[in-house]
BAKELO-862001 format. One line per 10 residues: number of its first residue (from 1); their letters; for each residue x, y, z of C-alpha. Coordinates in nm, 3 decimals. Example, Ala and Ser with C-alpha at 12.3 -4.5 7.8 and 13.67 -1.06 7.14 Angstrom:
// residues 2
1	as	1.230,-0.450,0.780 | 1.367,-0.106,0.714 $
***
This chain:
// residues 413
1	mphllpdpgp	-1.017,-1.353,-1.485 | -1.130,-1.650,-1.271 | -1.314,-1.557,-0.955 | -1.113,-1.781,-0.724 | -0.785,-1.898,-0.876 | -0.604,-1.814,-1.198 | -0.521,-2.099,-1.431 | -0.203,-2.290,-1.343 | 0.094,-2.089,-1.456 | 0.264,-1.757,-1.383 $
11	qrtiaasnfv	-0.048,-1.579,-1.257 | -0.115,-1.851,-1.002 | 0.251,-1.843,-0.891 | 0.240,-1.466,-0.843 | -0.089,-1.498,-0.652 | 0.053,-1.772,-0.428 | 0.361,-1.565,-0.348 | 0.140,-1.267,-0.277 | -0.084,-1.471,-0.047 | 0.203,-1.600,0.166 $
21	ytvgsglylt	0.357,-1.254,0.182 | 0.035,-1.095,0.300 | -0.035,-1.348,0.573 | 0.283,-1.214,0.731 | 0.187,-0.858,0.648 | -0.149,-0.908,0.819 | 0.031,-0.983,1.143 | 0.229,-0.660,1.125 | -0.043,-0.435,0.984 | -0.282,-0.530,1.262 $
31	agvlyfteav	-0.047,-0.524,1.559 | 0.289,-0.391,1.439 | 0.246,-0.050,1.600 | 0.131,-0.216,1.921 | 0.445,-0.434,1.916 | 0.665,-0.125,1.942 | 0.440,0.058,2.189 | 0.323,-0.233,2.410 | 0.614,-0.483,2.391 | 0.916,-0.261,2.323 $
41	hlpppqvglg	0.758,0.029,2.520 | 0.850,0.305,2.277 | 0.630,0.615,2.314 | 0.375,0.653,2.029 | 0.529,0.985,1.910 | 0.868,0.811,1.875 | 0.708,0.529,1.679 | 0.541,0.779,1.448 | 0.870,0.967,1.402 | 1.063,0.648,1.327 $
51	lgiagvlsla	0.809,0.533,1.071 | 0.823,0.879,0.915 | 1.202,0.870,0.887 | 1.180,0.529,0.724 | 0.929,0.658,0.473 | 1.145,0.959,0.381 | 1.459,0.750,0.331 | 1.274,0.497,0.117 | 1.111,0.749,-0.118 | 1.372,0.724,-0.394 $
61	vgiavghvad	1.432,0.351,-0.358 | 1.130,0.248,-0.564 | 1.232,0.457,-0.865 | 1.588,0.328,-0.870 | 1.490,-0.035,-0.816 | 1.203,-0.009,-1.066 | 1.450,0.110,-1.330 | 1.685,-0.177,-1.245 | 1.395,-0.423,-1.275 | 1.311,-0.284,-1.622 $
71	rrgargvyta	1.670,-0.316,-1.740 | 1.803,-0.623,-1.552 | 1.499,-0.846,-1.509 | 1.212,-0.814,-1.266 | 1.207,-1.162,-1.114 | 1.554,-1.155,-0.961 | 1.524,-0.798,-0.840 | 1.185,-0.863,-0.681 | 1.314,-1.176,-0.508 | 1.606,-0.980,-0.364 $
81	tlvvqalata	1.371,-0.719,-0.215 | 1.172,-0.993,-0.042 | 1.487,-1.141,0.111 | 1.598,-0.800,0.241 | 1.253,-0.739,0.386 | 1.259,-1.076,0.563 | 1.597,-1.003,0.723 | 1.500,-0.648,0.823 | 1.173,-0.764,0.977 | 1.353,-1.030,1.177 $
91	gfvlahsfwp	1.570,-0.747,1.307 | 1.268,-0.600,1.488 | 1.329,-0.847,1.771 | 1.663,-0.672,1.837 | 1.514,-0.321,1.830 | 1.497,-0.243,2.201 | 1.538,0.135,2.171 | 1.462,0.416,1.929 | 1.761,0.409,1.692 | 1.777,0.031,1.641 $
101	fvvavcaatg	1.404,0.051,1.570 | 1.467,0.325,1.311 | 1.741,0.125,1.137 | 1.530,-0.191,1.116 | 1.212,-0.018,1.003 | 1.405,0.187,0.743 | 1.544,-0.131,0.587 | 1.205,-0.303,0.592 | 1.015,-0.005,0.452 | 1.273,0.057,0.181 $
111	akgaglaars	1.262,-0.306,0.072 | 0.882,-0.298,0.068 | 0.873,0.008,-0.159 | 1.139,-0.141,-0.384 | 0.946,-0.466,-0.407 | 0.627,-0.294,-0.520 | 0.817,-0.130,-0.806 | 1.010,-0.443,-0.902 | 0.693,-0.654,-0.911 | 0.514,-0.417,-1.153 $
121	plirhyggdr	0.686,-0.544,-1.471 | 0.591,-0.899,-1.367 | 0.226,-0.796,-1.331 | 0.228,-0.618,-1.665 | 0.403,-0.907,-1.842 | 0.186,-1.185,-1.700 | -0.134,-0.987,-1.638 | -0.296,-1.042,-1.977 | -0.479,-0.776,-2.175 | -0.570,-0.577,-1.863 $
131	pqefraylra	-0.297,-0.597,-1.599 | -0.505,-0.350,-1.395 | -0.764,-0.623,-1.342 | -0.500,-0.877,-1.243 | -0.364,-0.618,-1.000 | -0.712,-0.585,-0.852 | -0.731,-0.964,-0.821 | -0.399,-0.962,-0.637 | -0.538,-0.704,-0.398 | -0.827,-0.937,-0.321 $
141	vtnigislga	-0.574,-1.213,-0.254 | -0.381,-0.965,-0.041 | -0.679,-0.909,0.180 | -0.746,-1.280,0.224 | -0.388,-1.318,0.346 | -0.416,-1.013,0.567 | -0.737,-1.149,0.721 | -0.560,-1.467,0.828 | -0.273,-1.262,0.967 | -0.520,-1.038,1.145 $
151	vlagwvvqvg	-0.678,-1.335,1.323 | -0.337,-1.442,1.451 | -0.257,-1.083,1.546 | -0.579,-1.066,1.743 | -0.454,-1.355,1.956 | -0.122,-1.174,2.004 | -0.295,-0.853,2.117 | -0.525,-1.045,2.351 | -0.233,-1.235,2.511 | -0.027,-0.919,2.519 $
161	thsayqlmvv	0.302,-1.077,2.630 | 0.645,-0.985,2.499 | 0.700,-1.343,2.376 | 0.373,-1.341,2.183 | 0.467,-1.017,2.009 | 0.811,-1.152,1.920 | 0.656,-1.469,1.778 | 0.442,-1.244,1.558 | 0.753,-1.067,1.424 | 0.930,-1.395,1.348 $
171	gnavafaasa	0.623,-1.527,1.166 | 0.617,-1.214,0.953 | 0.983,-1.259,0.852 | 0.931,-1.627,0.767 | 0.637,-1.539,0.542 | 0.850,-1.292,0.345 | 1.125,-1.551,0.297 | 0.876,-1.814,0.180 | 0.726,-1.564,-0.064 | 1.070,-1.513,-0.217 $
181	livlrlrpva	1.113,-1.888,-0.271 | 0.779,-1.908,-0.453 | 0.872,-1.619,-0.686 | 1.175,-1.817,-0.801 | 0.936,-2.062,-0.971 | 0.860,-1.794,-1.233 | 1.055,-1.783,-1.554 | 1.270,-1.471,-1.577 | 1.112,-1.182,-1.768 | 1.332,-1.047,-2.045 $
191	papatggprr	1.455,-0.697,-1.961 | 1.318,-0.406,-2.163 | 1.558,-0.299,-2.439 | 1.784,-0.006,-2.365 | 1.690,0.315,-2.543 | 1.847,0.644,-2.627 | 1.591,0.838,-2.423 | 1.635,0.986,-2.077 | 1.714,0.733,-1.806 | 1.476,0.894,-1.557 $
201	ialrdrpyla	1.191,0.989,-1.788 | 0.924,0.929,-1.523 | 1.072,1.203,-1.307 | 1.028,1.446,-1.600 | 0.658,1.370,-1.633 | 0.515,1.651,-1.421 | 0.145,1.555,-1.448 | 0.229,1.198,-1.345 | 0.428,1.336,-1.051 | 0.134,1.556,-0.949 $
211	ltvldgimav	-0.097,1.255,-0.962 | 0.154,1.064,-0.751 | 0.143,1.336,-0.485 | -0.237,1.327,-0.475 | -0.237,0.948,-0.449 | 0.019,0.974,-0.169 | -0.207,1.205,0.031 | -0.499,0.973,-0.030 | -0.285,0.670,0.064 | -0.265,0.801,0.421 $
221	qfkvltiavp	-0.609,0.638,0.449 | -0.436,0.299,0.485 | -0.286,0.427,0.813 | -0.633,0.502,0.946 | -0.706,0.131,0.983 | -0.357,0.013,1.079 | -0.252,0.295,1.316 | -0.533,0.534,1.406 | -0.809,0.282,1.472 | -0.606,0.049,1.702 $
231	lwliaateap	-0.461,0.338,1.907 | -0.794,0.524,1.916 | -0.987,0.212,2.019 | -0.754,0.145,2.312 | -0.701,0.505,2.427 | -1.034,0.678,2.361 | -1.317,0.423,2.350 | -1.481,0.156,2.561 | -1.493,-0.091,2.270 | -1.337,-0.436,2.332 $
241	rwlisgtmll	-0.976,-0.485,2.223 | -1.058,-0.783,2.004 | -1.243,-0.542,1.776 | -0.902,-0.438,1.638 | -0.897,-0.767,1.451 | -1.269,-0.736,1.382 | -1.223,-0.411,1.193 | -0.945,-0.560,0.983 | -1.158,-0.864,0.904 | -1.453,-0.648,0.800 $
251	ntvvvvtcqv	-1.227,-0.447,0.572 | -1.084,-0.769,0.429 | -1.417,-0.935,0.354 | -1.546,-0.631,0.165 | -1.225,-0.590,-0.035 | -1.201,-0.961,-0.121 | -1.559,-0.978,-0.245 | -1.580,-0.640,-0.419 | -1.235,-0.519,-0.534 | -1.226,-0.695,-0.873 $
261	rasrsidtpa	-1.583,-0.590,-0.946 | -1.508,-0.229,-0.852 | -1.200,-0.227,-1.075 | -1.393,-0.357,-1.377 | -1.616,-0.050,-1.370 | -1.317,0.184,-1.344 | -1.156,0.109,-1.679 | -1.060,0.453,-1.816 | -0.856,0.744,-1.676 | -1.172,0.955,-1.657 $
271	agalayrrsg	-1.348,0.689,-1.450 | -1.040,0.668,-1.228 | -1.049,1.042,-1.164 | -1.414,1.028,-1.056 | -1.338,0.731,-0.831 | -1.072,0.935,-0.653 | -1.329,1.207,-0.590 | -1.586,0.965,-0.450 | -1.329,0.802,-0.224 | -1.233,1.136,-0.071 $
281	fafllacvli	-1.588,1.201,0.049 | -1.622,0.843,0.175 | -1.308,0.889,0.387 | -1.445,1.217,0.525 | -1.767,1.046,0.638 | -1.571,0.754,0.788 | -1.348,0.988,0.990 | -1.654,1.162,1.133 | -1.817,0.831,1.233 | -1.501,0.698,1.398 $
291	sltqgipgwa	-1.450,1.021,1.593 | -1.798,0.988,1.746 | -1.704,0.663,1.924 | -1.540,0.856,2.209 | -1.733,0.887,2.534 | -2.016,0.645,2.456 | -2.090,0.292,2.589 | -1.876,0.009,2.461 | -2.147,-0.160,2.255 | -2.240,0.168,2.086 $
301	aaalllagva	-1.874,0.251,2.023 | -1.824,-0.092,1.865 | -2.126,-0.054,1.636 | -2.030,0.298,1.529 | -1.667,0.197,1.476 | -1.770,-0.091,1.249 | -1.998,0.144,1.053 | -1.711,0.389,1.008 | -1.476,0.114,0.894 | -1.737,-0.013,0.644 $
311	vhtvgelwha	-1.773,0.333,0.489 | -1.395,0.373,0.489 | -1.358,0.041,0.307 | -1.594,0.150,0.029 | -1.372,0.454,-0.019 | -1.069,0.226,-0.018 | -1.217,0.017,-0.302 | -1.259,0.330,-0.516 | -0.917,0.467,-0.425 | -0.736,0.141,-0.502 $
321	aagfelsfal	-0.918,0.084,-0.831 | -0.843,0.440,-0.943 | -0.476,0.395,-0.862 | -0.455,0.065,-1.051 | -0.612,0.217,-1.363 | -0.424,0.546,-1.373 | -0.080,0.418,-1.275 | -0.078,0.165,-1.561 | -0.279,0.359,-1.821 | -0.056,0.665,-1.802 $
331	apkeatgqyl	0.275,0.472,-1.797 | 0.463,0.364,-2.113 | 0.509,-0.012,-2.130 | 0.886,0.012,-2.177 | 0.924,0.193,-1.844 | 0.665,0.014,-1.632 | 0.898,-0.047,-1.337 | 1.030,0.308,-1.341 | 0.685,0.470,-1.370 | 0.528,0.244,-1.110 $
341	gvfglgvgla	0.829,0.315,-0.892 | 0.748,0.685,-0.921 | 0.383,0.615,-0.847 | 0.499,0.421,-0.545 | 0.635,0.748,-0.412 | 0.277,0.817,-0.314 | 0.283,0.517,-0.084 | 0.624,0.637,0.033 | 0.476,0.976,0.118 | 0.206,0.802,0.316 $
351	eaagpaliis	0.467,0.590,0.494 | 0.676,0.900,0.568 | 0.417,1.154,0.675 | 0.118,0.932,0.748 | 0.203,0.783,1.089 | 0.310,1.112,1.249 | 0.019,1.297,1.085 | -0.236,1.038,1.192 | -0.105,1.021,1.549 | -0.079,1.398,1.594 $
361	lcitwgrpgw	-0.422,1.470,1.447 | -0.639,1.173,1.538 | -0.478,1.053,1.861 | -0.307,1.355,2.020 | -0.558,1.621,1.912 | -0.857,1.389,1.925 | -1.198,1.441,1.767 | -1.123,1.772,1.587 | -0.818,1.606,1.431 | -1.040,1.339,1.277 $
371	yvmgalfalt	-1.244,1.614,1.110 | -0.930,1.778,0.970 | -0.804,1.442,0.841 | -1.132,1.371,0.666 | -1.142,1.718,0.509 | -0.791,1.663,0.370 | -0.906,1.343,0.199 | -1.212,1.516,0.049 | -1.008,1.809,-0.086 | -0.755,1.571,-0.242 $
381	gllapvtvrw	-1.034,1.383,-0.416 | -1.168,1.706,-0.562 | -0.827,1.787,-0.715 | -0.791,1.447,-0.884 | -1.010,1.504,-1.197 | -0.825,1.825,-1.284 | -0.488,1.652,-1.247 | -0.592,1.353,-1.458 | -0.711,1.579,-1.741 | -0.371,1.752,-1.733 $
391	arrhrlarpl	-0.193,1.416,-1.745 | -0.398,1.298,-2.044 | -0.331,1.617,-2.238 | 0.039,1.584,-2.162 | 0.038,1.221,-2.278 | -0.123,1.310,-2.610 | 0.113,1.601,-2.665 | 0.423,1.386,-2.606 | 0.367,1.046,-2.774 | 0.740,0.980,-2.813 $
401	myedphpqsa	0.822,0.901,-2.452 | 1.117,0.684,-2.555 | 1.318,0.759,-2.864 | 1.546,0.524,-3.049 | 1.888,0.674,-3.123 | 1.803,0.611,-3.493 | 1.522,0.855,-3.588 | 1.380,0.634,-3.861 | 1.286,0.364,-3.605 | 1.140,0.584,-3.336 $
411	atv	0.884,0.395,-3.129 | 0.564,0.545,-3.004 | 0.356,0.439,-2.709 $
***
């Protein structure tokens, strides 16, 4: 895998689409919550509740759309999710009260979850011998795009006007639409052949579902940087506001330079399980460091906050690499979209429960809540190796995940 750019072809097209998409995402991830609290003037608990509702309603979308992508063709389905996300994001400018906000964010979150599932067959088809490594490369590209978006978001937060926040939202929507146009340059991927097996086989795979739940709990860590840190910095510390962008940039630089390397060393399910465990303890330490920024001088708070974010980012590298490895390694090729749609339920759980959980623990409760949040991450990491061993035993015991209606031509995976 090239360090900077893939060779001209499908991988470069996917990377370019991903880059444009994430420049827009960087705007929203860095200052999206502040748009609704500072510009629209929704109370933080209402924002957390609305994001939670959106997450709950979008949980099943990824599975259904992933199955459609497997059977109807991933390129067209993925493009459609990007278009819906662009339109829904543009609708944020009309969300002046709680329920319009909920409707818009539900549509955007649902389309995002659906897009992650629909893109998975494209990554597996064009990702070479190890699509996990190409997925790690895309995450590095993601963070480059997010870093550029974060810089622009930092200007928006510093200006702080309603017009600046609306310009940020429009830029986000335009990026999603442009990403969809780039995806159309790919050749369509032939749908997987229909089989005589169960249509929703991923939902019958209990170990995979258990791993999905654990990954969902761990995925709440993404909300630490995008929700908890910005609100905590403004409400509880003397650190300068521009440090909101600074923390995102620090996270981005580390992920861009280290994610592919971290993923290369996590190349078996067993290694993925251990990476989950390490990440849980890294998140615990990061939560403790961030909590200690309250009540100290601004320069000290800034230094301690950056240290906490650095430790958190190391945990994020391990968590992401473990997810890449296990989600693909334990999924049959013929049902990549469906299985990755199920695995995306973990992200859906984080979208549903994460904002309200993060705000109630880390912002409303304060320092003790940070300790509880960190302990939850550590406990989840400890459960991962046991769950992965269960999933591997289950996989070996059931090699015929898909069966042809003609027994003599049964296919194994």
